[in-house]
C-alpha positions as CSV (number, residue, x, y, z in Angstrom):
1,M,-181.7,24.6,67.6
2,K,-180.2,27.7,68.6
3,R,-177.2,27.9,70.4
4,R,-173.8,29.9,71.2
5,D,-170.7,28.6,69.6
6,L,-168.0,28.1,72.7
7,G,-165.4,26.9,70.2
8,V,-162.8,29.3,71.2
9,A,-163.7,30.1,74.4
10,V,-163.0,26.7,75.9
11,I,-163.6,26.2,79.7
12,V,-160.9,24.1,81.1
13,I,-162.7,21.6,83.8
14,L,-160.7,20.0,86.3
15,S,-162.3,21.0,90.2
16,A,-164.8,23.4,88.7
17,L,-167.4,24.1,87.0
18,W,-169.3,26.2,84.4
19,V,-172.6,26.2,82.0
20,L,-172.9,29.0,79.8
21,P,-176.3,29.7,78.2
22,A,-176.5,29.3,74.6
23,N,-178.7,32.2,72.9
24,G,-182.2,30.2,73.1
25,D,-183.3,26.9,73.7
26,V,-180.4,24.9,74.5
27,Y,-177.6,25.6,77.3
28,E,-173.9,23.7,76.1
29,E,-171.0,23.6,77.7
30,R,-167.8,22.9,76.2
31,G,-164.2,22.0,77.7
32,E,-161.9,19.9,79.2
33,I,-162.3,17.8,81.7
34,Q,-159.8,15.2,84.5
35,L,-161.0,11.4,84.5
36,D,-159.3,9.6,86.7
37,V,-159.5,5.5,85.5
38,D,-157.8,3.0,86.8
39,G,-154.6,5.2,88.7
40,E,-154.1,7.6,85.7
41,S,-155.8,10.8,84.9
42,Y,-157.2,11.6,81.4
43,Q,-157.4,15.3,80.4
44,K,-160.2,15.2,77.3
45,R,-162.2,17.4,75.5
46,Y,-165.7,17.0,75.7
47,V,-169.7,18.6,75.4
48,L,-172.6,18.8,77.6
49,R,-176.0,20.1,76.1
50,Y,-179.7,19.8,77.2
51,P,-182.8,22.0,77.6
52,D,-182.4,25.6,78.6
53,D,-186.2,25.2,80.0
54,R,-185.4,23.0,82.5
55,T,-188.9,21.9,82.3
56,S,-188.1,20.5,79.1
57,W,-185.8,18.0,80.2
58,N,-187.4,14.4,80.3
59,G,-185.2,13.0,82.4
60,R,-182.5,11.3,79.9
61,L,-179.2,11.5,79.2
62,L,-177.7,10.2,76.1
63,I,-173.9,9.7,76.0
64,G,-171.9,9.2,72.6
65,A,-169.4,7.6,71.7
66,H,-167.6,8.9,68.8
67,G,-166.3,7.0,66.0
68,G,-162.1,6.2,65.3
69,S,-160.0,7.0,68.3
70,G,-160.5,10.7,68.5
71,G,-158.9,13.8,67.9
72,D,-159.4,16.2,64.3
73,N,-162.1,15.8,62.2
74,Y,-161.0,17.4,58.2
75,S,-162.2,19.1,55.2
76,R,-161.6,17.1,52.0
77,A,-158.8,19.0,51.4
78,G,-157.3,18.3,54.7
79,S,-157.8,21.4,57.1
80,V,-159.1,21.2,60.4
81,I,-162.6,21.6,61.2
82,G,-163.8,20.5,64.5
83,T,-162.9,17.8,67.0
84,D,-165.0,14.6,68.4
85,E,-166.9,15.7,70.5
86,V,-168.8,17.1,68.6
87,S,-168.7,14.6,65.7
88,L,-172.0,13.2,66.8
89,D,-173.9,16.1,67.3
90,D,-175.7,15.6,63.5
91,V,-176.0,12.0,63.6
92,V,-177.9,11.8,67.3
93,G,-177.1,14.8,69.5
94,D,-178.9,17.2,68.3
95,H,-181.6,15.4,67.4
96,A,-182.0,13.9,71.4
97,V,-181.6,17.6,72.6
98,A,-184.0,18.6,70.4
99,H,-186.4,15.5,71.9
100,G,-185.4,16.6,75.7
101,F,-182.8,14.5,76.5
102,A,-179.1,15.8,78.3
103,Y,-176.5,14.9,75.8
104,A,-172.6,14.4,76.3
105,S,-169.9,13.5,74.2
106,V,-165.9,13.2,75.4
107,D,-163.4,13.5,73.1
108,R,-161.4,10.0,73.7
109,D,-158.5,11.6,71.5
110,G,-156.0,8.4,71.1
111,I,-158.0,5.7,72.4
112,G,-160.0,3.7,70.1
113,G,-162.6,1.0,70.7
114,T,-161.0,-0.7,73.3
115,V,-161.5,-1.8,77.2
116,E,-159.7,1.3,77.9
117,G,-162.1,3.5,75.8
118,L,-165.0,1.8,78.2
119,K,-164.0,2.3,81.3
120,L,-163.3,6.1,80.4
121,T,-166.7,6.5,78.7
122,R,-167.7,4.8,81.6
123,E,-166.4,7.3,83.8
124,F,-167.6,10.3,82.6
125,T,-171.0,8.4,82.2
126,E,-171.2,9.0,86.1
127,R,-169.5,12.5,85.9
128,M,-172.2,13.6,83.5
129,K,-174.7,12.2,85.3
130,A,-173.6,13.8,88.7
131,R,-173.3,17.1,86.9
132,V,-176.7,17.1,84.5
133,A,-178.0,15.9,88.3
134,A,-176.9,19.2,90.0
135,Q,-177.8,21.8,87.0
136,L,-181.0,20.3,86.8
137,S,-181.9,19.5,90.3
138,R,-183.4,16.3,90.0
139,D,-181.4,13.0,89.4
140,V,-181.3,11.7,85.8
141,E,-183.8,8.4,85.7
142,K,-182.9,6.9,82.4
143,A,-178.9,6.7,81.1
144,Y,-178.4,5.2,77.4
145,L,-174.8,4.9,75.6
146,S,-175.0,5.7,71.6
147,G,-171.7,4.3,69.7
148,L,-170.6,4.5,66.1
149,S,-167.9,2.6,64.3
150,M,-165.6,2.3,67.1
151,G,-167.9,3.9,69.5
152,G,-170.3,1.1,68.5
153,V,-167.7,-1.1,69.9
154,I,-167.5,0.4,73.3
155,A,-171.4,0.3,73.3
156,R,-171.4,-3.1,72.5
157,F,-169.2,-4.1,75.3
158,A,-171.4,-2.2,77.4
159,A,-174.9,-4.2,76.3
160,E,-173.2,-7.2,77.8
161,D,-172.2,-5.7,81.0
162,E,-175.1,-5.0,83.7
163,S,-172.9,-3.8,86.2
164,L,-172.7,-0.1,83.9
165,P,-174.6,2.7,84.2
166,Y,-177.0,1.6,81.0
167,D,-180.2,1.3,80.5
168,G,-180.4,0.7,77.0
169,V,-178.0,1.0,74.2
170,L,-177.7,2.5,70.4
171,I,-175.1,1.2,68.2
172,I,-174.4,2.6,64.9
173,V,-172.7,0.5,62.2
174,G,-171.1,-0.6,65.3
175,G,-167.9,-2.7,65.0
176,G,-166.8,-5.8,67.6
177,G,-168.9,-7.6,66.1
178,D,-166.8,-10.5,65.9
179,A,-163.1,-10.3,66.2
180,P,-162.2,-13.2,64.4
181,A,-164.6,-12.4,61.4
182,Q,-163.4,-9.2,60.6
183,D,-159.6,-10.2,60.8
184,A,-160.1,-13.0,58.7
185,R,-162.3,-10.8,56.5
186,S,-160.0,-7.9,56.1
187,K,-156.8,-10.8,55.4
188,K,-159.1,-11.4,52.5
189,M,-159.7,-8.3,51.3
190,A,-155.8,-7.2,51.8
191,A,-155.1,-10.0,49.0
192,L,-158.0,-9.9,46.6
193,W,-157.9,-5.8,46.4
194,P,-154.7,-5.2,44.6
195,Q,-156.2,-8.3,42.3
196,L,-159.3,-7.2,42.0
197,D,-159.3,-7.2,38.1
198,E,-158.2,-11.1,38.3
199,V,-160.8,-11.7,40.7
200,G,-163.4,-9.9,39.3
201,A,-166.6,-8.1,41.4
202,E,-168.1,-11.1,42.1
203,G,-165.2,-12.6,43.5
204,Y,-164.1,-9.3,45.9
205,A,-167.9,-9.5,47.1
206,K,-167.5,-12.3,48.8
207,A,-165.0,-11.3,50.4
208,A,-166.2,-8.2,51.1
209,G,-169.0,-9.3,52.5
210,T,-171.6,-6.8,50.6
211,P,-173.0,-7.0,47.0
212,V,-171.5,-6.0,44.0
213,D,-173.9,-2.9,43.4
214,A,-171.7,-1.8,46.6
215,A,-168.5,-2.0,44.3
216,R,-168.4,2.2,44.7
217,F,-167.6,2.1,48.3
218,W,-164.8,-1.0,47.8
219,P,-161.7,1.4,47.4
220,F,-161.3,2.7,50.8
221,M,-161.7,-0.3,52.9
222,G,-159.6,-2.4,49.5
223,R,-156.7,-0.2,49.4
224,S,-156.4,0.7,53.4
225,S,-156.7,-3.4,54.2
226,A,-153.9,-3.9,51.9
227,V,-151.7,-1.5,53.4
228,R,-152.1,-2.4,57.0
229,A,-151.5,-6.1,55.6
230,A,-148.1,-4.0,53.9
231,R,-147.4,-2.7,57.0
232,A,-147.9,-5.7,59.1
233,E,-145.5,-8.0,56.7
234,S,-142.5,-5.5,56.9
235,S,-142.7,-4.9,60.5
236,A,-143.0,-8.5,61.9
237,P,-140.6,-10.1,63.9
238,R,-139.0,-13.3,62.0
239,G,-139.0,-16.4,64.0
240,P,-141.2,-17.6,66.4
241,R,-143.0,-15.4,69.3
242,A,-144.5,-16.3,72.2
243,P,-148.0,-15.5,72.2
244,S,-149.1,-12.1,74.1
245,A,-152.4,-11.9,75.5
246,S,-151.7,-8.0,75.4
247,R,-152.2,-7.9,71.7
248,E,-155.2,-10.7,71.4
249,S,-158.3,-8.2,70.6
250,P,-161.1,-9.0,73.4
251,N,-164.4,-10.4,71.5
252,T,-168.4,-10.1,72.0
253,S,-170.1,-12.8,73.1
254,G,-173.9,-12.0,72.0
255,A,-175.1,-12.2,75.8
256,V,-177.0,-8.6,75.6
257,L,-178.2,-8.0,78.9
258,V,-180.1,-4.7,78.3
259,P,-182.2,-3.2,75.8
260,T,-180.1,-2.6,72.7
261,I,-181.1,-1.1,69.4
262,E,-178.4,-1.7,66.0
263,V,-179.0,0.6,62.8
264,A,-176.0,-0.6,60.3
265,G,-176.1,-0.2,56.3
266,T,-176.2,-2.9,53.9
267,Y,-173.3,-1.4,52.0
268,D,-171.1,-1.0,55.1
269,D,-167.6,-2.9,54.2
270,F,-166.0,-2.2,57.8
271,T,-168.6,-3.7,60.2
272,Y,-171.7,-4.8,58.6
273,P,-170.6,-9.1,58.0
274,E,-169.8,-8.9,61.6
275,I,-172.8,-7.5,62.4
276,L,-174.4,-10.3,60.5
277,V,-172.5,-12.5,63.0
278,Y,-173.5,-10.4,66.4
279,K,-177.0,-11.3,65.3
280,D,-176.4,-15.0,65.4
281,K,-174.3,-14.8,68.7
282,V,-177.4,-12.7,70.2
283,R,-179.5,-15.5,69.1
284,A,-177.4,-18.5,70.4
285,Q,-177.2,-16.6,73.8
286,G,-181.1,-16.2,74.1
287,A,-181.0,-12.3,74.0
288,A,-182.8,-11.7,70.9
289,E,-185.8,-10.5,73.1
290,R,-183.4,-7.4,73.9
291,H,-181.7,-7.0,70.5
292,R,-183.3,-5.4,67.5
293,L,-181.3,-4.7,64.2
294,Y,-182.3,-2.2,61.3
295,A,-180.4,-2.7,58.1
296,V,-181.1,0.4,55.8
297,E,-180.4,-0.6,52.4
298,G,-177.8,0.9,50.1
299,A,-175.8,2.8,53.2
300,W,-172.0,2.8,53.3
301,H,-170.7,3.0,56.8
302,I,-170.5,7.2,56.6
303,S,-173.9,8.4,55.8
304,Y,-173.8,10.8,52.6
305,D,-175.0,13.5,55.0
306,D,-173.4,13.1,58.1
307,D,-170.6,15.6,58.2
308,A,-168.0,13.1,59.2
309,I,-167.6,11.7,55.2
310,S,-165.1,15.1,54.5
311,S,-162.6,13.0,57.1
312,F,-163.0,9.9,55.3
313,Q,-162.7,11.9,52.1
314,Y,-159.4,13.8,53.3
315,V,-157.6,10.0,54.6
316,G,-158.6,8.6,51.2
317,S,-156.7,10.9,49.4
318,R,-154.1,10.6,51.5
319,M,-154.4,6.6,50.9
320,G,-153.6,7.7,46.7
321,L,-158.2,7.2,45.8
322,T,-158.9,9.0,42.8
323,D,-161.7,12.1,42.9
324,K,-164.1,9.9,41.4
325,N,-163.3,7.1,44.6
326,L,-164.0,10.1,47.0
327,D,-166.7,11.5,45.6
328,E,-168.8,8.4,45.6
329,M,-167.7,7.5,49.3
330,A,-170.7,10.8,49.3
331,T,-173.2,8.9,47.5
332,G,-176.0,5.9,48.6
333,T,-178.5,6.3,50.9
334,S,-178.6,7.8,54.5
335,Y,-178.9,5.7,57.4
336,L,-179.5,8.7,60.0
337,P,-183.2,9.1,60.2
338,A,-183.0,5.5,61.2
339,V,-180.7,6.3,64.1
340,R,-182.9,9.3,65.4
341,D,-186.1,7.0,65.2
342,A,-184.5,3.9,66.8
343,L,-183.2,6.8,70.1
344,L,-187.0,7.2,70.6
345,L,-188.1,4.1,70.4
346,L,-184.9,3.1,72.8
347,D,-186.4,5.0,75.0
348,A,-189.7,3.9,75.0
349,W,-188.6,0.2,75.2
350,V,-186.7,1.1,78.4
351,S,-189.2,3.8,80.1
352,R,-192.4,2.4,79.0
353,G,-192.2,-1.5,78.0
354,E,-193.1,-0.4,74.5
355,A,-191.0,-3.2,72.6
356,P,-189.9,-1.9,69.1
357,P,-190.7,-3.4,66.0
358,L,-188.8,-6.6,65.0
359,D,-185.4,-6.4,63.1
360,R,-186.0,-5.5,59.4
361,S,-184.2,-4.1,56.7
362,L,-185.2,0.1,55.6
363,T,-185.2,2.3,52.6
364,E,-183.8,5.3,53.6
365,T,-187.0,7.1,53.8
366,T,-188.8,4.3,55.6
367,S,-190.1,5.3,59.5
368,L,-189.7,3.0,62.3
369,L,-192.3,4.8,64.4
370,R,-195.8,3.6,64.5
């Protein structure tokens, strides 16, 4: 895919917008956009791409919701190598454009997988739908939301709200499967990680919710859970405190209202156990016909072939993980092929009523496409 890198030549987009041709088959627009949500104005980095040949556009718009809370991406050594509006390019964005989609993503930069993040993403989506329609001289026919990790929380919220402008949702190793279960599991990992030698691999595996074979991936979440617990303990107020609704995390219901496909990794100790809880909630809500879960055997939270792995390695190094720990984070299997297949399956499901394969476990080389 050919495109000009506009990295330094950032376009400031407030009331006016520009599109620049990208040497070849893709138009790329990057800059800053002002988004107004609930009386507040946000100025955020974004990217928009679509096929250079307008006749190649398939009428679809995919919105990418990145993981984490946004901002800078890092090399393993700690150098800034990018920002989060382009963090899903290698996961699904480039694949989408290569298959005729328009693709857009905004760097929430400080806003995680929250209701605020959902509102910001919705406003961005509406702006991009209008932008694409103006540039390509026809309306967006189908709009999809894809979210990874914390962006997956946003996507999960969207799947349960049919008032939002999404015809289908793709969740990638998504958080938000079940907040109480996540909190309980995090506390168990925090308590047991410092005692790993005493509790043994089998004992810790039960807390982590992943098999013993996934042990090489445990140090990142084990260490970070323990650190967060220690910080929370040291900053906790003494004595009774009235409950505050603002401190409560919203939970998901499993009431999926639009076609939704999830891709997860079975070695993912960030989100996989709660993804399984979410699937149970979907069934309990009678929504299983609108939801698919594809679990890639041996894949961790970040695929070894996702360029985001270096940021995780850098964070791990700052937490005191060993070089061996950091090296092992970039092993396992990849869920990226399943994600790319899932996007095409989602579009076929929404556009032509072709139901995708039922829930299944996959290897890295298994194709979901018939």
